[in-house]
Backbone as CSV, one residue per row, in Angstrom:
resi,resn,N_x,N_y,N_z,CA_x,CA_y,CA_z,C_x,C_y,C_z
1,MET,24.264,72.839,36.249,25.547,72.448,36.859,26.503,71.943,35.774
2,ASN,27.666,72.550,35.669,28.644,72.155,34.654,29.578,71.067,35.185
3,ALA,28.967,69.994,35.712,29.754,68.905,36.282,28.937,67.625,36.260
4,LEU,29.632,66.500,36.414,28.999,65.188,36.473,29.760,64.328,37.465
5,LEU,29.033,63.654,38.349,29.637,62.697,39.275,29.531,61.296,38.695
6,ILE,30.648,60.603,38.662,30.665,59.203,38.251,30.792,58.355,39.504
7,THR,29.754,57.572,39.777,29.763,56.684,40.927,29.410,55.287,40.451
8,ALA,29.309,54.347,41.375,29.088,52.958,40.976,28.403,52.187,42.099
9,THR,28.170,50.926,41.818,27.553,50.063,42.820,28.554,49.616,43.874
10,ASP,29.852,49.636,43.531,30.863,49.127,44.452,32.251,49.502,43.942
11,THR,33.262,49.136,44.714,34.647,49.287,44.284,34.918,48.364,43.094
12,ASP,35.763,48.797,42.177,36.161,48.012,41.002,34.990,47.700,40.073
13,ALA,33.990,48.567,40.061,32.851,48.368,39.162,33.103,48.969,37.787
14,GLY,34.001,49.958,37.710,34.313,50.548,36.418,34.224,52.057,36.359
15,LYS,34.231,52.725,37.500,34.196,54.200,37.498,35.378,54.771,36.726
16,THR,36.558,54.234,36.982,37.766,54.769,36.357,37.745,54.550,34.852
17,VAL,37.229,53.413,34.402,37.137,53.158,32.966,36.209,54.168,32.303
18,LEU,35.055,54.424,32.906,34.139,55.416,32.339,34.768,56.803,32.369
19,MET,35.410,57.137,33.457,36.052,58.450,33.588,37.097,58.635,32.485
20,THR,37.989,57.684,32.328,39.051,57.819,31.328,38.477,57.789,29.913
21,ALA,37.401,57.044,29.698,36.776,57.004,28.380,36.190,58.367,28.018
22,LEU,35.482,58.983,28.965,34.886,60.297,28.701,35.954,61.368,28.495
23,VAL,36.991,61.325,29.311,38.072,62.309,29.160,38.782,62.116,27.822
24,SER,39.029,60.860,27.443,39.703,60.578,26.172,38.876,61.080,25.000
25,TYR,37.579,60.870,25.049,36.697,61.333,23.981,36.710,62.858,23.903
26,TRP,36.564,63.493,25.055,36.542,64.967,25.107,37.834,65.539,24.533
27,ARG,38.949,64.997,24.973,40.239,65.546,24.542,40.511,65.289,23.064
28,LYS,39.956,64.211,22.537,40.157,63.918,21.119,39.350,64.860,20.238
29,TYR,38.098,65.101,20.627,37.206,65.863,19.766,37.046,67.328,20.169
30,CYS,37.403,67.672,21.388,37.279,69.063,21.852,38.559,69.494,22.568
31,PRO,39.701,69.406,21.931,40.971,69.672,22.615,41.130,71.101,23.110
32,ASP,40.362,72.019,22.541,40.505,73.427,22.934,39.528,73.843,24.028
33,ARG,38.698,72.924,24.467,37.719,73.236,25.511,38.196,72.630,26.832
34,PRO,38.458,73.445,27.854,39.062,72.957,29.099,38.128,72.063,29.909
35,LEU,38.638,70.905,30.275,37.901,69.917,31.067,38.614,69.686,32.388
36,GLY,37.867,69.686,33.488,38.442,69.415,34.800,38.189,67.985,35.237
37,ILE,39.151,67.416,35.947,39.041,66.058,36.487,39.319,66.131,37.976
38,LEU,38.406,65.577,38.782,38.589,65.647,40.231,38.256,64.322,40.896
39,LYS,39.181,63.844,41.703,38.955,62.729,42.623,39.001,63.368,44.010
40,PRO,37.858,63.689,44.621,37.859,64.477,45.861,38.672,63.856,46.984
41,VAL,38.559,62.528,47.139,39.275,61.838,48.216,39.845,60.551,47.651
42,GLN,41.097,60.241,48.011,41.705,58.985,47.584,42.422,58.328,48.745
43,SER,42.225,57.015,48.854,42.944,56.211,49.853,43.832,55.222,49.118
44,GLY,45.131,55.265,49.396,46.061,54.410,48.687,46.469,55.017,47.360
45,VAL,47.175,54.226,46.559,47.627,54.654,45.233,46.574,54.256,44.208
46,GLY,46.297,55.153,43.247,45.274,54.793,42.271,45.012,55.857,41.239
47,ASP,43.798,56.416,41.268,43.342,57.298,40.197,44.150,58.587,40.097
48,ARG,44.550,59.135,41.215,45.363,60.365,41.200,46.583,60.183,40.300
49,GLU,47.276,59.075,40.508,48.491,58.802,39.739,48.162,58.471,38.279
50,LEU,47.083,57.704,38.067,46.706,57.304,36.719,46.315,58.506,35.867
51,TYR,45.435,59.352,36.370,44.982,60.506,35.594,46.117,61.497,35.351
52,SER,46.966,61.656,36.333,48.106,62.556,36.156,49.001,62.076,35.020
53,ARG,49.209,60.757,34.968,50.093,60.197,33.928,49.426,60.206,32.552
54,LEU,48.180,59.772,32.477,47.505,59.655,31.186,47.228,61.007,30.546
55,PHE,46.872,61.993,31.373,46.395,63.261,30.835,47.295,64.445,31.168
56,SER,48.516,64.155,31.634,49.527,65.195,31.893,48.984,66.301,32.783
57,LEU,48.426,65.898,33.918,47.854,66.838,34.877,48.666,66.847,36.160
58,SER,48.566,67.937,36.893,49.190,68.002,38.205,48.441,67.090,39.169
59,PRO,49.129,66.229,39.922,48.444,65.369,40.889,47.599,66.153,41.882
60,ASP,48.063,67.330,42.291,47.323,68.133,43.261,46.059,68.739,42.662
61,GLU,46.023,68.883,41.348,44.803,69.365,40.691,43.764,68.257,40.649
62,VAL,44.219,67.039,40.411,43.315,65.897,40.306,42.740,65.513,41.666
63,ASN,43.564,65.597,42.702,43.158,65.097,44.018,43.834,65.912,45.113
64,THR,43.013,66.437,46.048,43.563,67.282,47.111,43.577,66.602,48.479
65,ILE,42.833,65.504,48.632,42.805,64.793,49.912,43.233,63.357,49.661
66,GLN,44.376,62.973,50.222,44.928,61.647,49.966,45.438,61.022,51.262
67,PHE,45.168,59.732,51.423,45.664,58.981,52.571,46.405,57.741,52.076
68,GLU,47.324,57.253,52.876,48.190,56.164,52.424,47.501,54.810,52.407
69,ALA,46.727,54.491,53.416,46.135,53.158,53.526,44.979,52.984,52.542
70,PRO,44.906,51.849,51.829,43.810,51.607,50.889,42.547,51.134,51.617
71,LEU,41.997,52.026,52.431,40.819,51.726,53.243,39.760,52.791,52.998
72,ALA,38.581,52.599,53.578,37.567,53.649,53.533,38.181,54.932,54.084
73,PRO,37.923,56.077,53.450,38.589,57.322,53.840,38.581,57.651,55.330
74,PRO,37.456,57.519,56.057,37.538,57.869,57.476,38.482,56.963,58.256
75,LEU,38.574,55.690,57.871,39.481,54.762,58.550,40.930,55.037,58.164
76,ALA,41.149,55.330,56.873,42.509,55.664,56.423,42.993,56.941,57.090
77,ALA,42.097,57.922,57.222,42.469,59.187,57.868,42.832,58.969,59.334
78,GLU,42.044,58.163,60.037,42.288,57.929,61.460,43.618,57.231,61.700
79,ARG,44.044,56.405,60.763,45.349,55.755,60.902,46.477,56.785,60.920
80,GLU,46.233,57.929,60.293,47.244,58.987,60.240,46.968,60.092,61.252
81,GLY,46.006,59.850,62.136,45.662,60.865,63.128,45.008,62.083,62.530
82,LYS,44.272,61.895,61.434,43.640,63.007,60.728,42.143,62.772,60.606
83,ARG,41.473,63.718,59.979,40.076,63.550,59.609,39.903,63.978,58.159
84,VAL,38.837,63.531,57.539,38.571,63.889,56.149,37.915,65.267,56.119
85,LYS,38.598,66.237,55.536,38.096,67.611,55.486,37.416,67.851,54.140
86,MET,36.118,67.538,54.083,35.405,67.660,52.820,35.312,69.104,52.340
87,GLU,35.435,70.062,53.252,35.422,71.454,52.818,36.608,71.752,51.909
88,GLN,37.717,71.053,52.129,38.889,71.205,51.269,38.595,70.689,49.869
89,ALA,37.917,69.553,49.789,37.534,68.997,48.491,36.557,69.923,47.776
90,TRP,35.620,70.507,48.529,34.651,71.431,47.930,35.349,72.649,47.330
91,GLN,36.320,73.174,48.020,37.050,74.331,47.516,37.781,73.990,46.215
92,ALA,38.350,72.784,46.142,39.026,72.359,44.910,38.026,72.221,43.768
93,PHE,36.852,71.699,44.077,35.806,71.556,43.068,35.347,72.910,42.551
94,GLU,35.101,73.831,43.452,34.650,75.157,43.056,35.701,75.867,42.202
95,ALA,36.967,75.687,42.540,38.032,76.304,41.751,38.042,75.742,40.330
96,LEU,37.895,74.412,40.203,37.859,73.796,38.880,36.651,74.267,38.085
97,ARG,35.525,74.398,38.739,34.309,74.847,38.052,34.483,76.246,37.458
98,GLN,35.241,77.078,38.146,35.478,78.433,37.654,36.476,78.452,36.492
99,GLN,37.362,77.470,36.467,38.452,77.477,35.497,38.197,76.606,34.273
100,ARG,37.259,75.666,34.379,37.032,74.699,33.313,35.593,74.785,32.804
101,GLU,35.410,74.375,31.567,34.067,74.391,30.996,33.183,73.326,31.638
102,PHE,33.792,72.197,31.978,33.038,71.084,32.567,33.976,70.329,33.495
103,VAL,33.406,69.731,34.554,34.217,68.990,35.524,33.639,67.594,35.713
104,LEU,34.488,66.589,35.566,34.120,65.212,35.867,34.646,64.871,37.251
105,VAL,33.753,64.410,38.120,34.110,64.073,39.502,33.935,62.576,39.689
106,GLU,34.953,61.914,40.209,34.852,60.475,40.471,34.705,60.212,41.958
107,GLY,33.700,59.432,42.303,33.454,59.095,43.697,34.428,58.060,44.231
108,VAL,34.207,57.668,45.468,35.026,56.661,46.148,34.185,55.401,46.308
109,GLY,34.701,54.259,45.853,33.950,53.021,46.025,32.590,53.091,45.349
110,GLY,31.535,52.761,46.107,30.185,52.799,45.579,29.406,53.986,46.094
111,LEU,28.163,54.090,45.660,27.315,55.210,46.063,27.123,55.250,47.575
112,GLY,27.160,54.092,48.218,26.990,54.044,49.660,28.282,54.013,50.445
113,SER,29.417,54.205,49.784,30.712,54.154,50.477,30.923,55.391,51.342
114,PRO,31.533,55.222,52.523,31.721,56.357,53.429,32.836,57.296,52.979
115,LEU,32.574,58.593,53.146,33.603,59.614,52.947,34.127,60.100,54.295
116,THR,33.216,60.228,55.247,33.563,60.583,56.624,32.789,59.641,57.537
117,ARG,32.885,59.853,58.838,32.114,59.049,59.793,30.611,59.323,59.678
118,GLU,30.262,60.430,59.055,28.851,60.828,58.996,28.270,60.829,57.594
119,THR,29.096,60.788,56.558,28.584,60.974,55.204,29.065,59.887,54.254
120,ILE,28.265,59.663,53.217,28.614,58.710,52.165,28.664,59.446,50.818
121,VAL,29.033,58.743,49.758,29.149,59.364,48.442,27.817,59.961,47.992
122,ALA,26.723,59.298,48.335,25.407,59.835,47.976,25.179,61.209,48.604
123,ASP,25.709,61.429,49.793,25.575,62.745,50.442,26.360,63.801,49.674
124,LEU,27.538,63.421,49.167,28.322,64.362,48.376,27.552,64.766,47.123
125,ALA,26.918,63.803,46.456,26.146,64.103,45.254,25.048,65.113,45.550
126,TRP,24.377,64.953,46.687,23.310,65.891,47.048,23.868,67.230,47.512
127,ASP,24.867,67.193,48.385,25.416,68.432,48.939,26.008,69.319,47.845
128,TRP,26.661,68.706,46.873,27.282,69.465,45.797,26.330,69.659,44.617
129,ARG,25.120,69.116,44.711,24.117,69.213,43.649,24.671,68.697,42.319
130,LEU,25.260,67.507,42.368,25.907,66.948,41.193,24.987,65.982,40.442
131,PRO,24.685,66.259,39.180,24.069,65.214,38.358,24.993,63.998,38.370
132,THR,24.410,62.804,38.339,25.188,61.594,38.620,24.896,60.495,37.605
133,VAL,25.940,59.730,37.274,25.767,58.522,36.471,26.260,57.346,37.311
134,LEU,25.519,56.234,37.238,25.821,55.045,38.030,26.411,53.960,37.137
135,VAL,27.612,53.491,37.467,28.240,52.394,36.732,27.869,51.067,37.406
136,VAL,27.360,50.136,36.599,26.957,48.820,37.102,27.765,47.761,36.368
137,PRO,28.558,46.946,37.071,29.351,45.919,36.400,28.473,44.776,35.909
138,VAL,28.811,44.254,34.728,28.051,43.143,34.156,28.520,41.850,34.816
139,LYS,27.701,41.350,35.722,27.995,40.104,36.413,26.705,39.598,37.042
140,LEU,26.737,38.383,37.531,25.574,37.839,38.213,25.272,38.706,39.440
141,GLY,24.038,39.157,39.567,23.671,40.043,40.666,23.586,41.498,40.258
142,ALA,23.920,41.804,38.986,23.926,43.191,38.528,22.552,43.838,38.632
143,ILE,21.510,43.088,38.353,20.166,43.660,38.370,19.814,44.134,39.777
144,GLY,20.043,43.280,40.768,19.745,43.650,42.148,20.582,44.814,42.628
145,GLN,21.859,44.856,42.220,22.718,45.974,42.610,22.213,47.280,42.011
146,ALA,21.782,47.217,40.762,21.257,48.425,40.111,20.010,48.922,40.837
147,VAL,19.103,48.008,41.138,17.855,48.384,41.829,18.149,48.994,43.192
148,ALA,19.034,48.374,43.960,19.345,48.862,45.304,20.008,50.235,45.265
149,ASN,20.925,50.445,44.329,21.626,51.729,44.266,20.747,52.844,43.732
150,VAL,19.849,52.533,42.830,18.906,53.552,42.370,17.976,53.948,43.518
151,ALA,17.583,52.970,44.334,16.754,53.287,45.496,17.494,54.221,46.453
152,LEU,18.790,53.976,46.662,19.588,54.855,47.513,19.693,56.242,46.896
153,ALA,19.872,56.311,45.586,19.955,57.605,44.911,18.666,58.395,45.088
154,ARG,17.532,57.710,44.969,16.250,58.406,45.142,16.067,58.869,46.584
155,GLN,16.438,58.013,47.517,16.337,58.380,48.928,17.189,59.600,49.232
156,SER,18.317,59.705,48.537,19.251,60.813,48.757,18.943,62.017,47.870
157,ARG,17.874,61.945,47.083,17.406,63.051,46.233,18.423,63.435,45.157
158,ILE,19.111,62.422,44.647,20.132,62.653,43.626,19.502,62.707,42.245
159,HIS,20.017,63.603,41.412,19.616,63.648,40.012,20.415,62.603,39.255
160,LEU,19.842,61.405,39.116,20.535,60.298,38.457,20.218,60.342,36.967
161,LYS,21.221,60.681,36.166,21.010,60.850,34.731,20.880,59.523,33.999
162,GLY,21.516,58.490,34.529,21.435,57.207,33.852,22.407,56.193,34.417
163,ILE,22.363,55.022,33.821,23.207,53.884,34.210,24.091,53.517,33.029
164,VAL,25.355,53.217,33.298,26.264,52.677,32.291,26.704,51.294,32.750
165,LEU,26.517,50.307,31.891,26.962,48.948,32.186,28.429,48.820,31.799
166,ASN,29.186,48.085,32.592,30.616,47.936,32.332,31.021,46.477,32.416
167,CYS,31.702,45.999,31.375,32.185,44.620,31.360,33.552,44.569,32.040
168,VAL,33.564,44.191,33.303,34.821,44.124,34.053,35.674,42.941,33.607
169,GLN,35.039,41.968,32.954,35.707,40.824,32.348,35.097,40.622,30.959
170,PRO,35.762,39.865,30.092,35.152,39.600,28.783,33.787,38.926,28.965
171,ARG,32.774,39.442,28.288,31.421,38.902,28.401,30.854,38.614,27.017
172,THR,30.130,37.512,26.911,29.437,37.198,25.671,28.102,37.933,25.653
173,GLU,27.494,37.995,24.482,26.184,38.614,24.378,25.162,37.852,25.214
174,GLU,25.341,36.529,25.297,24.425,35.721,26.104,24.558,36.069,27.589
175,GLU,25.785,36.266,28.066,25.995,36.644,29.462,25.437,38.037,29.737
176,LEU,25.653,38.949,28.798,25.132,40.297,28.968,23.610,40.273,29.078
177,ALA,22.970,39.500,28.216,21.510,39.423,28.220,20.986,38.746,29.479
178,ALA,21.737,37.787,30.004,21.277,37.042,31.181,21.554,37.774,32.482
179,TRP,22.676,38.486,32.567,23.097,39.090,33.834,22.727,40.563,33.970
180,ALA,22.693,41.279,32.850,22.429,42.726,32.926,21.579,43.192,31.753
181,PRO,20.373,42.651,31.605,19.509,43.075,30.498,19.044,44.516,30.684
182,ALA,19.382,45.366,29.737,19.091,46.789,29.882,17.601,47.056,30.038
183,ASP,16.780,46.335,29.275,15.344,46.600,29.339,14.766,46.288,30.704
184,LEU,15.231,45.204,31.331,14.726,44.847,32.657,15.227,45.833,33.711
185,ILE,16.483,46.233,33.624,17.025,47.220,34.567,16.261,48.523,34.456
186,GLU,15.987,48.959,33.242,15.222,50.195,33.056,13.808,50.057,33.600
187,SER,13.197,48.899,33.376,11.832,48.673,33.856,11.753,48.697,35.380
188,LEU,12.737,48.100,36.034,12.720,48.000,37.494,13.147,49.285,38.189
189,THR,14.001,50.059,37.540,14.539,51.263,38.184,13.907,52.562,37.692
190,GLY,13.382,52.548,36.490,12.884,53.788,35.909,13.996,54.732,35.479
191,VAL,15.211,54.194,35.355,16.382,54.989,34.968,16.921,54.447,33.644
192,PRO,17.246,55.318,32.688,17.729,54.831,31.397,19.131,54.235,31.469
193,VAL,19.331,53.168,30.719,20.673,52.611,30.541,21.274,53.312,29.336
194,LEU,22.397,53.991,29.546,22.984,54.862,28.526,24.026,54.166,27.664
195,GLY,24.164,52.855,27.849,25.101,52.119,27.023,25.947,51.162,27.827
196,LYS,26.854,50.500,27.127,27.709,49.483,27.738,29.155,49.739,27.340
197,LEU,30.047,49.653,28.328,31.477,49.705,28.057,31.991,48.277,27.876
198,PRO,32.696,48.000,26.794,33.232,46.647,26.593,34.426,46.398,27.507
199,TYR,34.785,45.149,27.653,36.014,44.833,28.379,37.202,45.341,27.570
200,LEU,38.095,46.061,28.225,39.283,46.600,27.576,40.520,45.942,28.183
201,ALA,41.231,45.174,27.368,42.424,44.500,27.867,43.471,45.507,28.337
202,ASP,43.533,46.661,27.650,44.437,47.736,28.060,43.592,48.970,28.371
203,PRO,43.256,49.187,29.638,42.399,50.322,29.986,43.110,51.665,29.973
204,THR,44.344,51.698,29.430,45.066,52.964,29.288,45.225,53.361,27.818
205,ASP,44.645,52.592,26.915,44.696,52.896,25.484,43.683,53.999,25.202
206,LEU,44.149,55.233,25.051,43.249,56.380,24.942,42.376,56.319,23.698
207,GLU,42.899,55.773,22.610,42.108,55.675,21.384,40.936,54.707,21.571
208,LYS,41.206,53.565,22.175,40.133,52.593,22.402,39.149,53.093,23.457
209,LEU,39.637,53.845,24.422,38.742,54.435,25.425,37.797,55.439,24.781
210,ALA,38.339,56.279,23.892,37.490,57.241,23.201,36.453,56.540,22.342
211,GLN,36.856,55.448,21.693,35.914,54.682,20.881,34.820,54.072,21.746
212,ALA,35.191,53.569,22.915,34.198,53.003,23.827,33.199,54.061,24.268
213,ALA,33.684,55.267,24.535,32.791,56.349,24.948,31.831,56.734,23.831
214,SER,32.274,56.635,22.587,31.440,57.052,21.455,30.198,56.188,21.314
215,ASN,30.203,55.000,21.908,29.051,54.104,21.826,28.022,54.353,22.927
216,LEU,28.307,55.300,23.817,27.365,55.660,24.874,26.471,56.807,24.414
217,GLU,25.393,57.039,25.137,24.535,58.196,24.855,25.184,59.424,25.477
218,LEU,26.195,59.933,24.782,27.036,60.994,25.335,26.269,62.283,25.597
219,GLU,25.228,62.531,24.816,24.478,63.768,25.015,23.813,63.818,26.379
220,ARG,23.662,62.669,27.031,23.083,62.629,28.368,24.147,62.778,29.450
221,LEU,25.425,62.736,29.043,26.516,62.713,30.016,27.367,63.974,29.993
222,ILE,27.834,64.368,28.819,28.744,65.505,28.736,28.271,66.453,27.642
223,PRO,28.541,67.764,27.801,28.030,68.769,26.866,28.897,68.942,25.640
224,ILE,28.940,67.910,24.778,29.723,67.993,23.541,28.749,68.145,22.375
225,GLN,28.961,69.177,21.574,28.146,69.410,20.391,29.059,69.646,19.195
226,PHE,28.677,69.090,18.075,29.500,69.252,16.860,28.681,69.993,15.801
């Protein structure tokens, strides 16, 4: 599968930071190799607008299903008298797969967040057969969140490639070791930790994003070879 799903334990865990870091790295070192970016469903203003601005993309290419209210997609859709048509998102994904060498897909909220009244992000990962990376924010409770989400991934038969830790706030090495020790997370989940994203005061600085991505085990995430 020439694609990767970026999901997380919850909203504001750092999916967008990882997404922009990987795209920034790819575009810096492989500018001639076409990369696709897809946010299948969006509620409210957010990633669609950000990716379009940062990477000079058409908003409709980045995201094909959008609702105004910043709520779970099925609730946002119902406010507009609509339903979430995941078949539309699938068609956009398939088109990108045909046109691009690789496609990065960003989920909604966390792995257990609803996409429709019947499905969650974990179902999308399985239905689309997407290899997946889980973003875990560095904070108190990170270990339990990682364990619970890996259990959900296994229950959903997802190919979980690894975990990326993300510093949503400035963290000391002592806090990192106490709240999100990679060795303990790996021991409890059986899933490799592929690195840590530092806190970025400006999460739109493409150079710093690319540098942050370079510290991850990129060979496990994206097909870049030099």
